[in-house]
TIVO-2410 file (N, C-alpha, C; in nm, 3 decimals):
# residues 74
REC num residu      c1      c2      c3 atome chaine
REC   1      M  -0.932  -4.991   0.304     N      A
REC   1      M  -1.050  -4.946   0.374    CA      A
REC   1      M  -1.014  -4.822   0.458     C      A
REC   2      E  -1.092  -4.717   0.443     N      A
REC   2      E  -1.067  -4.593   0.516    CA      A
REC   2      E  -1.116  -4.605   0.660     C      A
REC   3      R  -1.031  -4.560   0.753     N      A
REC   3      R  -1.069  -4.561   0.894    CA      A
REC   3      R  -1.109  -4.421   0.934     C      A
REC   4      Y  -1.207  -4.412   1.019     N      A
REC   4      Y  -1.252  -4.283   1.070    CA      A
REC   4      Y  -1.172  -4.246   1.194     C      A
REC   5      K  -1.146  -4.118   1.208     N      A
REC   5      K  -1.075  -4.070   1.326    CA      A
REC   5      K  -1.176  -4.039   1.436     C      A
REC   6      E  -1.135  -4.065   1.558     N      A
REC   6      E  -1.219  -4.032   1.673    CA      A
REC   6      E  -1.196  -3.887   1.714     C      A
REC   7      I  -1.298  -3.832   1.777     N      A
REC   7      I  -1.288  -3.696   1.829    CA      A
REC   7      I  -1.213  -3.700   1.962     C      A
REC   8      E  -1.120  -3.610   1.979     N      A
REC   8      E  -1.046  -3.596   2.105    CA      A
REC   8      E  -1.133  -3.512   2.198     C      A
REC   9      R  -1.218  -3.579   2.276     N      A
REC   9      R  -1.318  -3.507   2.355    CA      A
REC   9      R  -1.256  -3.417   2.460     C      A
REC  10      S  -1.143  -3.455   2.515     N      A
REC  10      S  -1.082  -3.372   2.619    CA      A
REC  10      S  -1.034  -3.239   2.563     C      A
REC  11      I  -1.008  -3.232   2.433     N      A
REC  11      I  -0.960  -3.109   2.374    CA      A
REC  11      I  -1.069  -3.002   2.372     C      A
REC  12      I  -1.194  -3.043   2.367     N      A
REC  12      I  -1.305  -2.947   2.369    CA      A
REC  12      I  -1.303  -2.870   2.500     C      A
REC  13      K  -1.286  -2.941   2.609     N      A
REC  13      K  -1.278  -2.875   2.740    CA      A
REC  13      K  -1.156  -2.784   2.747     C      A
REC  14      K  -1.044  -2.831   2.695     N      A
REC  14      K  -0.921  -2.751   2.695    CA      A
REC  14      K  -0.942  -2.620   2.620     C      A
REC  15      Y  -0.999  -2.626   2.501     N      A
REC  15      Y  -1.023  -2.505   2.422    CA      A
REC  15      Y  -1.124  -2.413   2.490     C      A
REC  16      R  -1.224  -2.472   2.555     N      A
REC  16      R  -1.323  -2.390   2.625    CA      A
REC  16      R  -1.256  -2.313   2.739     C      A
REC  17      K  -1.174  -2.382   2.817     N      A
REC  17      K  -1.105  -2.317   2.929    CA      A
REC  17      K  -1.007  -2.211   2.879     C      A
REC  18      E  -0.935  -2.241   2.770     N      A
REC  18      E  -0.843  -2.142   2.713    CA      A
REC  18      E  -0.916  -2.016   2.667     C      A
REC  19      S  -1.039  -2.034   2.622     N      A
REC  19      S  -1.117  -1.920   2.574    CA      A
REC  19      S  -1.174  -1.837   2.689     C      A
REC  20      G  -1.169  -1.893   2.812     N      A
REC  20      G  -1.221  -1.823   2.928    CA      A
REC  20      G  -1.372  -1.834   2.943     C      A
REC  21      M  -1.434  -1.921   2.867     N      A
REC  21      M  -1.579  -1.937   2.873    CA      A
REC  21      M  -1.618  -2.051   2.966     C      A
REC  22      S  -1.730  -2.032   3.032     N      A
REC  22      S  -1.782  -2.138   3.119    CA      A
REC  22      S  -1.858  -2.239   3.034     C      A
REC  23      L  -1.883  -2.352   3.094     N      A
REC  23      L  -1.961  -2.456   3.029    CA      A
REC  23      L  -2.099  -2.401   2.991     C      A
REC  24      M  -2.159  -2.326   3.081     N      A
REC  24      M  -2.292  -2.269   3.056    CA      A
REC  24      M  -2.289  -2.170   2.939     C      A
REC  25      E  -2.184  -2.089   2.932     N      A
REC  25      E  -2.173  -1.990   2.823    CA      A
REC  25      E  -2.162  -2.059   2.687     C      A
REC  26      V  -2.077  -2.158   2.679     N      A
REC  26      V  -2.059  -2.231   2.552    CA      A
REC  26      V  -2.188  -2.301   2.513     C      A
REC  27      A  -2.252  -2.366   2.609     N      A
REC  27      A  -2.378  -2.435   2.580    CA      A
REC  27      A  -2.483  -2.338   2.528     C      A
REC  28      E  -2.491  -2.221   2.587     N      A
REC  28      E  -2.589  -2.122   2.543    CA      A
REC  28      E  -2.557  -2.071   2.403     C      A
REC  29      I  -2.430  -2.041   2.376     N      A
REC  29      I  -2.389  -1.992   2.244    CA      A
REC  29      I  -2.419  -2.096   2.137     C      A
REC  30      L  -2.393  -2.222   2.168     N      A
REC  30      L  -2.412  -2.329   2.070    CA      A
REC  30      L  -2.553  -2.388   2.072     C      A
REC  31      D  -2.640  -2.330   2.155     N      A
REC  31      D  -2.780  -2.373   2.164    CA      A
REC  31      D  -2.791  -2.522   2.193     C      A
REC  32      M  -2.725  -2.563   2.301     N      A
REC  32      M  -2.730  -2.701   2.345    CA      A
REC  32      M  -2.740  -2.704   2.497     C      A
REC  33      S  -2.775  -2.817   2.552     N      A
REC  33      S  -2.785  -2.824   2.697    CA      A
REC  33      S  -2.645  -2.832   2.758     C      A
REC  34      H  -2.630  -2.770   2.874     N      A
REC  34      H  -2.500  -2.775   2.941    CA      A
REC  34      H  -2.467  -2.916   2.985     C      A
REC  35      D  -2.570  -2.996   3.013     N      A
REC  35      D  -2.548  -3.134   3.053    CA      A
REC  35      D  -2.488  -3.216   2.939     C      A
REC  36      Y  -2.537  -3.194   2.817     N      A
REC  36      Y  -2.482  -3.266   2.702    CA      A
REC  36      Y  -2.337  -3.223   2.678     C      A
REC  37      L  -2.309  -3.095   2.688     N      A
REC  37      L  -2.172  -3.047   2.672    CA      A
REC  37      L  -2.081  -3.107   2.779     C      A
REC  38      R  -2.128  -3.111   2.901     N      A
REC  38      R  -2.050  -3.171   3.009    CA      A
REC  38      R  -2.020  -3.318   2.977     C      A
REC  39      R  -2.118  -3.389   2.923     N      A
REC  39      R  -2.100  -3.530   2.888    CA      A
REC  39      R  -2.002  -3.547   2.772     C      A
REC  40      I  -2.005  -3.455   2.677     N      A
REC  40      I  -1.909  -3.462   2.566    CA      A
REC  40      I  -1.767  -3.442   2.618     C      A
REC  41      E  -1.751  -3.347   2.709     N      A
REC  41      E  -1.618  -3.316   2.763    CA      A
REC  41      E  -1.565  -3.424   2.857     C      A
REC  42      S  -1.652  -3.498   2.919     N      A
REC  42      S  -1.613  -3.597   3.018    CA      A
REC  42      S  -1.557  -3.723   2.953     C      A
REC  43      L  -1.444  -3.767   3.003     N      A
REC  43      L  -1.386  -3.891   2.952    CA      A
REC  43      L  -1.447  -4.013   3.021     C      A
REC  44      N  -1.521  -3.989   3.129     N      A
REC  44      N  -1.580  -4.098   3.206    CA      A
REC  44      N  -1.723  -4.128   3.166     C      A
REC  45      D  -1.775  -4.057   3.068     N      A
REC  45      D  -1.914  -4.074   3.028    CA      A
REC  45      D  -1.922  -4.163   2.904     C      A
REC  46      E  -2.036  -4.223   2.885     N      A
REC  46      E  -2.055  -4.314   2.773    CA      A
REC  46      E  -2.091  -4.245   2.642     C      A
REC  47      V  -2.104  -4.112   2.642     N      A
REC  47      V  -2.130  -4.042   2.518    CA      A
REC  47      V  -2.012  -4.070   2.426     C      A
REC  48      K  -2.040  -4.121   2.310     N      A
REC  48      K  -1.933  -4.163   2.221    CA      A
REC  48      K  -1.872  -4.047   2.145     C      A
REC  49      T  -1.955  -3.955   2.098     N      A
REC  49      T  -1.905  -3.851   2.010    CA      A
REC  49      T  -2.010  -3.741   1.998     C      A
REC  50      C  -1.982  -3.645   1.914     N      A
REC  50      C  -2.081  -3.543   1.881    CA      A
REC  50      C  -2.093  -3.536   1.730     C      A
REC  51      S  -2.195  -3.470   1.682     N      A
REC  51      S  -2.219  -3.463   1.538    CA      A
REC  51      S  -2.116  -3.376   1.469     C      A
REC  52      L  -2.104  -3.394   1.340     N      A
REC  52      L  -2.015  -3.310   1.260    CA      A
REC  52      L  -2.061  -3.165   1.266     C      A
REC  53      K  -2.190  -3.144   1.264     N      A
REC  53      K  -2.246  -3.008   1.273    CA      A
REC  53      K  -2.199  -2.941   1.402     C      A
REC  54      L  -2.206  -3.012   1.513     N      A
REC  54      L  -2.163  -2.957   1.641    CA      A
REC  54      L  -2.011  -2.936   1.643     C      A
REC  55      L  -1.938  -3.027   1.584     N      A
REC  55      L  -1.793  -3.012   1.578    CA      A
REC  55      L  -1.755  -2.887   1.498     C      A
REC  56      I  -1.826  -2.860   1.392     N      A
REC  56      I  -1.803  -2.739   1.312    CA      A
REC  56      I  -1.831  -2.616   1.396     C      A
REC  57      K  -1.937  -2.620   1.476     N      A
REC  57      K  -1.968  -2.507   1.565    CA      A
REC  57      K  -1.855  -2.484   1.666     C      A
REC  58      F  -1.802  -2.593   1.722     N      A
REC  58      F  -1.689  -2.581   1.815    CA      A
REC  58      F  -1.570  -2.517   1.745     C      A
REC  59      S  -1.540  -2.561   1.624     N      A
REC  59      S  -1.423  -2.510   1.552    CA      A
REC  59      S  -1.437  -2.361   1.522     C      A
REC  60      I  -1.557  -2.316   1.490     N      A
REC  60      I  -1.581  -2.174   1.464    CA      A
REC  60      I  -1.570  -2.095   1.594     C      A
REC  61      L  -1.635  -2.143   1.698     N      A
REC  61      L  -1.635  -2.073   1.826    CA      A
REC  61      L  -1.495  -2.057   1.883     C      A
REC  62      F  -1.414  -2.162   1.876     N      A
REC  62      F  -1.280  -2.159   1.935    CA      A
REC  62      F  -1.172  -2.121   1.833     C      A
REC  63      D  -1.214  -2.092   1.709     N      A
REC  63      D  -1.122  -2.053   1.601    CA      A
REC  63      D  -1.012  -2.158   1.583     C      A
REC  64      K  -1.057  -2.282   1.566     N      A
REC  64      K  -0.965  -2.395   1.546    CA      A
REC  64      K  -1.004  -2.470   1.418     C      A
REC  65      K  -0.909  -2.544   1.363     N      A
REC  65      K  -0.937  -2.630   1.247    CA      A
REC  65      K  -1.009  -2.756   1.297     C      A
REC  66      L  -1.089  -2.816   1.209     N      A
REC  66      L  -1.157  -2.940   1.246    CA      A
REC  66      L  -1.057  -3.048   1.286     C      A
REC  67      D  -0.944  -3.053   1.218     N      A
REC  67      D  -0.842  -3.153   1.251    CA      A
REC  67      D  -0.790  -3.140   1.393     C      A
REC  68      D  -0.798  -3.020   1.450     N      A
REC  68      D  -0.751  -3.000   1.587    CA      A
REC  68      D  -0.833  -3.078   1.688     C      A
REC  69      F  -0.952  -3.121   1.650     N      A
REC  69      F  -1.041  -3.194   1.740    CA      A
REC  69      F  -1.032  -3.346   1.723     C      A
REC  70      L  -0.948  -3.391   1.631     N      A
REC  70      L  -0.941  -3.533   1.601    CA      A
REC  70      L  -0.817  -3.596   1.665     C      A
REC  71      K  -0.833  -3.720   1.709     N      A
REC  71      K  -0.722  -3.793   1.770    CA      A
REC  71      K  -0.617  -3.823   1.663     C      A
REC  72      E  -0.494  -3.818   1.705     N      A
REC  72      E  -0.383  -3.853   1.618    CA      A
REC  72      E  -0.387  -4.004   1.593     C      A
REC  73      E  -0.351  -4.042   1.473     N      A
REC  73      E  -0.346  -4.185   1.441    CA      A
REC  73      E  -0.228  -4.249   1.512     C      A
REC  74      E  -0.250  -4.369   1.557     N      A
REC  74      E  -0.145  -4.441   1.630    CA      A
REC  74      E  -0.065  -4.528   1.537     C      A
***
């Protein structure tokens, strides 16, 4: 049975900060609310994940591979 990998949500914030973009800038570029982006980045929020479409947008914006956003298998 194939297991799905979880998204490493904290890495989104890391890549955003490395790019020098604010939360508001990224939210505007990706046409999403800054509150939703903040919730995705937060490890203390109950938001479980984001869509594959949004993950692809993050990978293009930050020039990263999709695998870079996934948790390593334990």
